[in-house]
N, C-alpha and C positions, 0 to 999 in steps of 0.2 A: 504493500500500500504506500502511496506517496505521502511522505511525512514532512519533507522539508524542501524548500525552494531556495536556491542560491542565485544571487543577482550579481552581475558585473556592475560597476558604477559608471565609468566614462563612456558616453555615447550609448548607454543602455537606460540609465535612470536620469542622469544629467546629460545635457547636450553640450559636451565639452568642445566639440569642433566649432560650434557656433560661438561659444564663449571666446575661444582662441581667435577666431576670425574677426570678431568684434574688437578685440584688443588690438589686433594688427591694424584694423581699419582706423581706429582712433589715433594710434601712434603714427601711422603713415600719413594720415591727413594733417597731423601736426607738422610733419616734415615739409609737406607741400605748402604750408603757410610761410616757410622760410625760403624755399627754393622752388624753381619751376620744374617739378618732377611729378610723374604720375604715381599716385599713392599705391595703386595696384601693382605696378612694376616694382616699386620699392619693397612691398610686402613679399613678392616672389623672390627678389634678390636676398632679402634677409632670411627667408625660409631656407633657401639654398645654402647660404653661408652658414646658417645655424647647424644644418645637418652635417656639413663638412667639418666644422669645428668640433661639434659634439663627438663625432666618430674618431677624432684625432686624439682624444684624451685617454690616459691610461685607465680611466674609470669606465670606458665604453662597454667592455664585455660585461661588467657588473650591471650597468644600467640596462643593457639588453636582457640580461637574465631576470632582473627584478621588474623590468617593464617601465622604465622612465624614458619619456620621449625627449627629443631635442627641444620641442616647444615648451615642455614642462620645465626644462632647464632655463628657459627665458624668464620664468617668474617664480620658480620654487626657491625656498630658503634652505631646505634640506638640513634642518636642525635636528639631526637624528644621531643615535648611537651607531657605532661601527666605523671601521677605518675607511671603507669605500665611500660611505655617505658623508663622512667628515671631509674627505678629499673633495667630493662634489660640492659641499658647502663652501669650501675655500675657492674652488674654481668658478662658481656660479656668477659672482658679481662681474668678474673680468670677462667671462664668456658672454654675458648679456650685452655689455658695452661693445665688445669687439664685433659681435654679430651685427648689431645695428650700424656701427661705424663703417664696417666693411661693406655692408649693404649700400650705404650712402656712397662710398667710394666707387662702387660698381656703376653708379649713375653719374660719376664725375664730380661728386661733392666731397670735399675734404674738410670735415667739420666734426672732430672727435667730441667736442662739447655737446653738439646737438645729438650725436650718437648716444651719449650718456643720458641725455634728457629723454630721448625716445625709449631707451631701455627701461628707464624708470616709469615712463608713461605706460608702457606695455605691462610691466609688472603690476602696477597699481590697478589698471583696468581689469586684468584677469584675476587678480587677488580679491577684488571686491564685487565683481559682476559675474553672475553665473546663470546660465539658462537651464531650465528643467523642462523635460518633455511634458506636454499638456496632460498626458494620460498617466503619468507616473504615480501621483498620489491616489488616483481612483483605483488603479490596479493594486497598489499596496494596501489600500483600505479593504478591498475585497478579500485579500489573502490573509491579512493579519488576524490571528485568532483561529484560523482554520489550519494553518501550517506553521511550522517553525521557519523563520526567515533568516538568512545569513547573507551578508555582503562580502563578496570575494573579489578583491580588487588588487591589481598590480600597482606598484609604485612605492615612493618614499612615504613612510608613515606620516611625517610632518606635512607633506604635500597633500596626501589624501585626506587627512584630518582637517586640513585647511579648507578643502572643498566641502567637507561635511559641516564645518562650522559656518561657511557662507550660506549653506542651505540646511540649518539645524533641524528642520522638521523631519528630515530623512532618518536621522539617527534612531528615533524612537521606534521605528518599525522593525528593527533588527534585533534578534536574540544574540547574535554574534557578528563581529566585524573582523575579517581577516585581511591583513594587508601584507603583500609579498615581502616588502622591505623589512618587516618585523619578523616574518616567518623564516626568511633566509633563502627562499626560492620562489619563483613566480610561475604563474600559468604560462605555458601548458604543462609544467612538470606535474605528474600525477600526485606527487606527495602532498601538494598543497590542497588538492581536492580530498584526499584521504584524511588530512588533518581537519578539514572543514566538517567532513562526515563524523569524525570522532568527536568533535566539539558538540555536534548536534545529537550524538548518540543514535545515529541511523546507519544502516547499511547503504552501500553505494546505489543499490537498486531501489532505494526508498527516497532518493533525492533527484532533483531536476535542476539543471544549470541553465540560466538565462543570460545571453550575452550577444554582443554585436560582432565580436572578433572571431573569425573562423579559426584562426590559429590558436590564440591563447585560450579563448573560452570553449570553443566547440571541440577542437582537437584534444585539448587538455582534458575535458570531461570524458571524451570517448576513451582516451588512454586509461583513465581512472575507473571506467566502468559505470559512469554516471550518464543518464539520459540528458539530452540537451535541446534547447530551443534557440535557434539562430534568428536574431532580428536583422533581416536583410533590408536595411533602410533604403538602399539605392538600387535594388534589383540587380545585384552583382552576380555575374556568372560564377558558378562554382563546380569544378570538376575534380577537386582534390580532397576536400574534407566534407564528410557527410553527417550533418546534424540529424538527430532523431526527428525533429520537427523544424519547420521554417515559417516565419511570419514576416510581414513587412512593417509592422508597428507594434509597439508594446501593448496597445489596447486589445490586440487579438489574442492575448495570452490565455484568457479565461476559457476560450473554446478549445485551445490546445490542451489545457489541463483536463478538461472533460474528456477529450479524445484519449489522453494518456491513461486515465482511469479505465476507460473501456478497453483499450489495447492490452493493458496489463491484467484486466479483470479484477482490479483491486481499487 
């Protein structure tokens, strides 16, 4: 019988991509007030630069394992325990400024002071403004009390808790919150799913994982023996990873849960 439901956080319950895009928009439009540049072009240049810089650091393999993205590096503080996260904390301020300054340079603008200002603007905007999907709270309201709920998210504990503090209503829905940076391994490693099931006191076939990421959420759940629901927001083709169920929006989850009960006969 289905006893517990695990949720991913980013781009499953909160619309992280929109929050990041909005922060880029505000910062890049600020730059356009000083120089004759296209804000969208600047955003693309900074994204490209950020990816290259982030992957050049010694911390990159760790951030890949834990699930910290280059764009999270542009606003995270990473005030966490552990050598790798402490190194990332030291790198982050310089990384933010360099990404924006080099982005400007790509457009022929040599202005490190403005680069620093834009880095601060992006950090402030993403740290304080967060979009949540319209259906998130309705879905959680329907499930709370009928199932144990667990939040299973990749990332730095400090960063993921910051997101939860920006939208504090989310926290009360979950019996447990598991963050990869605190556990030591991230999705798709099966061990973090097994750890979540242990906390819930359920077997893997009594849990259901909900997420948007085919690799971390869906492949990870499959490897752990947990049924999964892939939220395919953008009608993306998929020939490699096979979820148990697929929906195009979070609001369709209730029908999937009904179908899962019928499928398993429990």
